C-alpha positions in Angstrom: -69.2 10.0 26.6 -70.6 13.4 25.5 -67.7 13.9 23.1 -68.4 10.6 21.4 -65.4 8.7 22.8 -65.8 5.3 24.5 -64.2 3.4 27.3 -64.2 -0.4 27.6 -64.8 -1.9 31.1 -64.1 -5.6 31.7 -64.5 -7.7 34.8 -61.8 -10.3 35.5 -62.5 -13.3 37.8 -59.5 -14.7 39.7 -59.0 -18.2 41.0 -59.0 -17.0 44.6 -62.5 -15.7 44.3 -61.7 -12.0 43.8 -62.8 -9.9 40.9 -61.2 -6.8 39.3 -62.5 -4.1 37.0 -60.2 -3.3 34.1 -60.0 0.0 32.1 -57.4 1.7 30.0 -55.8 5.2 30.4 -52.9 6.7 28.5 -52.3 3.4 26.6 -52.0 1.5 29.9 -54.4 -0.9 31.5 -55.4 -0.6 35.1 -57.1 -3.1 37.5 -59.3 -1.9 40.4 -60.9 -4.3 42.9 -64.6 -4.6 42.3 -65.6 -3.8 45.9 -63.5 -0.6 45.7 -65.0 0.4 42.4 -68.5 -0.2 43.5 -68.2 1.8 46.7 -66.7 4.7 44.8 -69.7 4.8 42.5 -72.4 5.1 45.1 -72.7 5.2 48.9 -73.9 1.7 50.1 -73.3 -0.4 53.2 -71.5 -3.8 53.0 -74.8 -5.7 53.5 -76.6 -3.7 50.7 -73.6 -4.1 48.4 -73.6 -7.9 48.9 -77.3 -8.1 48.2 -77.1 -6.0 45.1 -74.2 -8.0 43.7 -75.8 -11.4 44.4 -79.3 -10.4 43.3 -80.8 -10.3 46.7 -82.3 -13.1 48.8 -84.0 -15.9 46.9 -85.9 -17.1 49.9 -84.7 -20.7 49.6 -82.3 -20.7 52.5 -82.8 -21.1 56.2 -83.9 -18.0 57.9 -85.2 -14.7 56.5 -81.6 -13.3 55.9 -80.1 -16.5 54.5 -78.2 -16.4 51.1 -80.6 -18.7 49.4 -79.8 -20.4 46.1 -77.1 -17.8 45.1 -74.7 -19.2 47.7 -71.7 -19.0 45.4 -72.2 -15.3 44.7 -72.4 -14.6 48.4 -69.2 -16.6 49.1 -67.4 -14.7 46.4 -68.6 -11.3 47.7 -67.6 -12.2 51.2 -64.1 -13.2 50.0 -63.7 -9.9 48.2 -65.0 -7.9 51.2 -62.5 -9.7 53.5 -59.6 -9.1 51.1 -60.4 -5.4 50.8 -60.9 -5.0 54.6 -57.5 -6.7 55.1 -55.8 -4.1 52.8 -57.8 -1.0 53.6 -61.2 -0.9 55.4 -63.7 1.1 53.4 -66.5 2.2 55.7 -67.9 5.0 53.6 -67.8 6.3 50.1 -65.4 9.0 51.2 -63.0 6.4 52.5 -63.2 4.5 49.2 -62.7 7.6 47.1 -59.8 8.8 49.2 -58.1 5.4 48.9 -58.7 5.2 45.1 -57.6 8.8 44.5 -54.4 8.4 46.5 -53.4 5.4 44.3 -54.2 7.2 41.0 -52.7 10.6 42.0 -49.5 10.1 40.0 -51.3 8.6 36.9 -53.7 11.6 36.8 -51.1 14.3 37.3 -51.9 15.8 33.8 -55.7 15.7 34.2 -56.2 16.5 37.9 -54.7 19.7 39.4 -52.4 19.5 42.5 -54.9 21.5 44.5 -57.6 18.8 44.1 -58.1 16.3 47.0 -57.8 12.5 46.7 -61.6 12.3 46.6 -61.7 14.8 43.7 -59.2 12.6 41.8 -61.3 9.5 42.5 -64.5 11.3 41.4 -62.7 12.1 38.1 -61.8 8.4 37.7 -65.4 7.3 38.3 -66.8 9.8 35.9 -64.2 9.4 33.2 -63.5 5.6 33.2 -66.3 3.7 35.1 -69.4 3.0 33.0 -69.1 6.1 30.9 -72.6 5.5 29.3 -74.2 7.2 32.3 -73.2 9.9 34.8 -75.4 8.6 37.6 -73.5 6.8 40.4 -76.4 4.5 41.1 -76.7 3.4 37.5 -72.9 2.8 37.4 -73.3 0.6 40.5 -76.2 -1.4 39.1 -74.3 -1.9 35.9 -71.4 -3.4 37.8 -73.8 -5.7 39.6 -75.3 -7.0 36.4 -71.8 -7.6 35.0 -70.7 -9.4 38.2 -73.8 -11.7 38.1 -73.2 -12.5 34.4 -69.5 -13.2 35.1 -70.3 -15.6 37.9 -72.9 -17.4 35.8 -70.2 -17.9 33.1 -67.8 -19.2 35.7 -70.4 -21.7 37.0 -71.1 -22.8 33.4 -74.8 -21.6 33.5 -74.3 -19.6 30.3 -72.1 -19.7 27.2 -69.5 -17.0 26.5 -70.5 -14.3 24.0 -69.4 -14.8 20.4 -67.0 -12.0 19.6 -67.6 -12.5 15.9 -71.4 -11.8 16.2 -72.7 -8.5 14.8 -74.2 -7.5 18.1 -70.7 -7.5 19.7 -69.4 -4.8 17.3 -70.0 -1.1 16.9 -70.4 0.6 13.5 -68.2 3.6 13.6 -68.3 6.1 10.6 -65.0 7.4 9.3 -65.5 10.8 11.1 -65.7 9.1 14.5 -62.6 7.1 13.9 -60.7 10.2 12.7 -62.0 12.2 15.6 -60.7 9.7 18.1 -57.2 9.8 16.6 -57.3 13.6 16.4 -58.5 13.9 20.0 -55.6 11.7 21.2 -53.1 13.7 19.3 -54.4 17.0 20.7 -54.3 15.6 24.2 -50.7 14.6 23.8 -49.8 18.0 22.4 -51.6 19.8 25.2 -49.8 17.8 27.9 -46.5 18.5 26.3 -47.3 22.2 26.1 -48.3 22.2 29.7 -45.1 20.6 30.8 -43.0 23.1 28.8 -44.8 26.1 30.1 -44.3 24.9 33.7 -40.6 24.3 33.0 -40.1 27.7 31.5 -42.0 29.6 34.1 -40.7 27.7 37.1 -38.5 29.8 39.5 -35.5 27.6 40.3 -33.8 30.2 42.4 -35.4 32.7 44.7 -32.9 35.5 43.8 -33.4 35.0 40.0 -36.3 35.6 37.8 -37.9 32.8 35.8 -37.2 32.6 32.1 -40.7 33.6 31.2 -43.9 34.6 33.0 -47.4 33.4 31.9 -48.2 36.7 30.4 -45.4 36.4 27.9 -47.2 33.6 26.0 -50.2 35.9 25.5 -48.3 39.0 24.4 -45.6 37.3 22.3 -47.0 35.5 19.4 -43.6 34.2 18.3 -43.1 32.6 21.7 -46.5 30.9 21.5 -45.7 29.7 18.0 -42.4 28.3 19.2 -44.2 26.5 22.0 -46.7 24.9 19.6 -43.9 23.8 17.2 -41.8 22.2 19.9 -44.9 20.3 21.2 
């Protein structure tokens, strides 16, 4: 990310042929179906998404539009497409983002304002948690395709799993980066607590009574602001 923080994305293959994208948020792990994540990244048709995920037509099958040698990848993608369409049909990118944003609305209550739509919430998820090394939706989609192809190759036994103890599997982080990550997390927690307290103090529970404070009080009264920071 531009601020130097990172996000780990992992693909999980299930025995029923489905695949899920895993990411973490607020010290919790979330699993999103791969088809849903891919359609939220970039606007593609079902046919194009299958061809991208499977590496295209190899030309070894019967007919010009046959799967070819990557038959297992095609079957896996068809299974995931059928499972997703059985739950919620996703014809366009807007449908996919509206569905994803509706599911993560509660989890993103602190980051996404209430006035934002479900598509805006999904756009925040895609930008903040999906392939954070790039901001391009097309590059996010192609990265998911490469990960899926490598995962299926590992499942078939065509490649060996990566050695986690190898040097290329680790990042060298200086002390300043590590300290900045801890400091950033602490500031985010404090900011969320302050936001909740300000909303609680300025909320009007009764129409005939005034709230305890108004937003201008925190700007004019330094002692009140200091008390808010101390309690957070």
